Every structure is written in structure tokens, then in C-alpha cells.
N, C-alpha and C positions, 0 to 999 in steps of 0.2 A: 148548485155548487160548481159545476163545469164552467158556466160562464164567468164565475168569479175567479176560478183558477186561471182561465184564459186571459182575463183582464190583468191579473196579477203578472203573468208571464210576459205579456206585451209591455208592461211597465218596467219590468226588470230589464227586458231587451233594449227599451228605450233608453233606460238609465245607462246602460252599458255602452250603447252607441254614443249617447250625448257625451260621456266621458272619454270616448277613445282618442280624442285629440288633446286631452290633457287639461281642458278648460274646466274650471270649477263651475258646476252647476247644481244647485241643491234641488234634490228631488225627494219628496216625502214618500218613504216606502214603509210599510209594516215590517215586523221583525223578520219574518220569514222570507219577504221579498228583499229586505236588505242583505240577509245572509246569502241568499241566491245570487244577489248582484256581485257580492264581494268573492264568492266562489268562482263565478263566471270570469271576473278580472283575475283572480289568482291562477285559475287554469291557463289563462291566455298568457300570462306573465311568466309563470313557471315553466310552460312549454317553450316559450321563446328565449329565456335567459336561464343562465346558471342560478342556482338558489342564491349564492351570495350576492349575486347582481340584482336581485330583486329588493326594491326599497318599499317598506311599509309606509314611509311618507308619501312615496309616488303613488302608491295604490290608494291611499286615503284621499289624496288630491283628485285622482282621477274619479273615485266614487263620489266626490263633492261632499265629504264628511271629514270631521276631525280624526286625527290618529287616536285620540282617546276613545272616540266611538267605535272604531275599527277594533280596538283592544277589547271592547265590551263583548264583541262577537267572538273574536279569536284572540285570547290572551297574549300569544306569542306568535312570531313569524312561522315558527315550527308548526304550531297548531293549525295556522292557516294552510300551511303546505300539506300536512297530513290530511286535513279534510279535503282539499282540492284533489289530492292524490286518490283518495278514497272514492271520491265521485267519478273520477276518471275510470278507476277500476270497476266501479258498479256499472258504469254505462257499457264497458267492454263486455263484462260477463253477461249482462242482460241482452246485448246484441247477439252474442254467439250462441246462447243457450236455448233460444226459442226452438222447439223440437218440431220436426216435420214427421209425424208418426206414419203419415200415409206414403211416404217414400220407401223405396227399396233402400237396404243398408248403405250401399255406396253412394247412392244419390243423398241419402240423409247426411253422410259424412261431407259431401261436396256442399250441401246447402250450409251447413255449419261453417265450413271453412269459407265460403262465399260471404256469409254474414260477417265473419271475422275480417276478411279483406275489405269489405264495404266500410266497416267502422274505422280500420286503421288508416285506410285511404282517406277518409274524411278528417280524421283526427291524428294524423301522422305525428305531429310534433308532441301532442299530448301523450300518445302511446309510448313514443320513444322516451319522454320524461318520466313516464310511469315506470317502464320496465328497467330503466338505468338508474332510477333513483336520483336524488339530488343532494343528499347530505349524509354521504358515506354509509357507515355501518349502523345507522340509527335503527334501533330494534323495532320501533313502531312502523317505520317506512317499510323496513324488511317484511313485517307482518302483513302489510297491504299487499306488497308484490307476491308473497308467497300465498296470500289468500286468493288472488287471481288464479295462481296455477291450481290450487286445490279446488276452487269451485269449477274451473274448466273441466278438471278431471272428473269430479263428482257429477256435475250436471250434463256435461256432454258425453262422457263415456258411460257412466253409470245408468244414464237413460237411454243408452244406445243398444244396438244389437248385441254388443259384447258385454252386457251386464253380468250375466251369469259367470262368465270367465273372470271378470275383474274382481268380482266379490270373493273369489277364493283362491285366485292364482297369484301368489306374490311375484313370480317371474314376470307374468303378463303386466301386472300393475307397474313393476319397476320399468319394464320396456315402454309402456305407454306415457309414463311420466317423463321418460328420456325423450320420447317423441315431442311431448309438449315443449320440452326445452329446446329441441331441434327447430320447432315452429316459432318460438320467441326469438331465438338468435337470428335465424334467417329473415324473420320479418323486419327486425331492426335494421339489418343490412339492406333489405329490399326497399324499405322506406328511404333510406338515405341514398341509395343507388340502385334503382329498379332495372337491372340489367336484363331480367326476364320480364315479358309481358305478362300480364295478370293471369290470363288463362294457363300459361306455361308454369308460372309459380304455384297456382292452385293445384295443377296436376302433379307436380313435384311433391308437395305436401301429402296428397292423397296417396300417391304411389309409395312414398316412404313409409307412411302409416301401414298400408297393406302388406308391404314387404316386411315390416317389423313383426306384424301379426303372423305372417307365414313362418318366420324363424321361431317365435316363441309359442305359437298355438297352431301348428300346420293343420290340425284337424278341423279347425274352424273354417278355413279357406278350401279344404278339399285337397291340400297338396302334402 
């Protein structure tokens, strides 16, 4: 199975690269490969341009398929956008929520934030596109973005040394969700204008988290 998946991934990458210049090049892909190719192209397009500026005709041309075939996989541009946004969100959550149980609590927090910064540094345009959304108040887009926040809260913090407090303390939960909003807003700003170096930015996020904990749960930090 693994060699077949690897071959499929190489074919998708080749198809995406082959279409990057806009040339029409027919490449036979099975259904999963074609869908992955279209999502890769859409993620790049929606990260680089506003939603209204992305053309389905152009995406189909780059993919080397007809517009009708693209609509077979994604019936509307909105469907394609939401699917691309969901994949960006899943990649972000997966990167951040790999736990390091062997580490001390503060080092575990730093490791999670490092993973987050690694990901948004590599995928800064996609990250900004995700967190800002592209089609206003669309409820499905809003649900994808809120899903990121909820999963980060659940997987990062409920699996953390603070789990017992989070489970029963509404004040603590509210404060931590506010910290996640702070991370989101400052990260968007940092991607656009990295005035702090990466180490300083990471330590700022860690310090704000622990200062927040000291305010809402002083017993946890011993202060």
C-alpha cells in the first residue's frame, strides 16, 4: 500500500508542477489523485488571491481538465474553497497537536508553539487565508475556522498539564480561549510583518499564556 500511495503522491505533485505555468497538459489520474491535485491548486490559488479573483476556468486549464470535470469533483467554487480551507485547517491542527508527553509542562507548551510556528512559517499565505476567511460571513467557512480554534483548545490544552482545570473551570476555559485568539491575531500580524524574531515571538506567546494562567488559576503556578 505504501509504495502505491507514494507513487500517487508523486503523480499529483508532478501534475501540479506541470500545470504551474498555465500550460494545458493532460495527465491521467484516478479519482483520489485528481481530487488531491485540484485541492493543491485551489489551496495555492486561494492563498495568493482573493476569493472573487480565483477563476474556475483558470484552475481547470492549469489542471489540464475541462471545467465540467472539475465541477464533477467540486460542484461550485464555494465547495472547492471550503474543501481547500478544510484541508489547510486539518494540516494546521495536525502539526500543532502532536503531544510530547515526556517533556516538562512549559517545554511541552514551547514544543506545541514551535510546531505551530513551523507550520505557519512554511504555509504563511495559506494560514492567513484560512484565519481571515475569503467569502465574508459564510457559515460553513466560519465553521471551519471555529473548528480550528476548538480543536486546538481540545487537543492542545485538554491533553496538556492543565487538563483537570480546563475540564471544570469556566473562568479558566474562557481565558485560554482568549489566549488562542491572541495567538491567532498576533500570528497573522507576524506573518505579514515579522518585527520580532521567531524566538522572541514564541517566548511572547508562552509568557502571555503563563501570565494568563497566573491570573485565573494562581494555585497552578504556585503564585
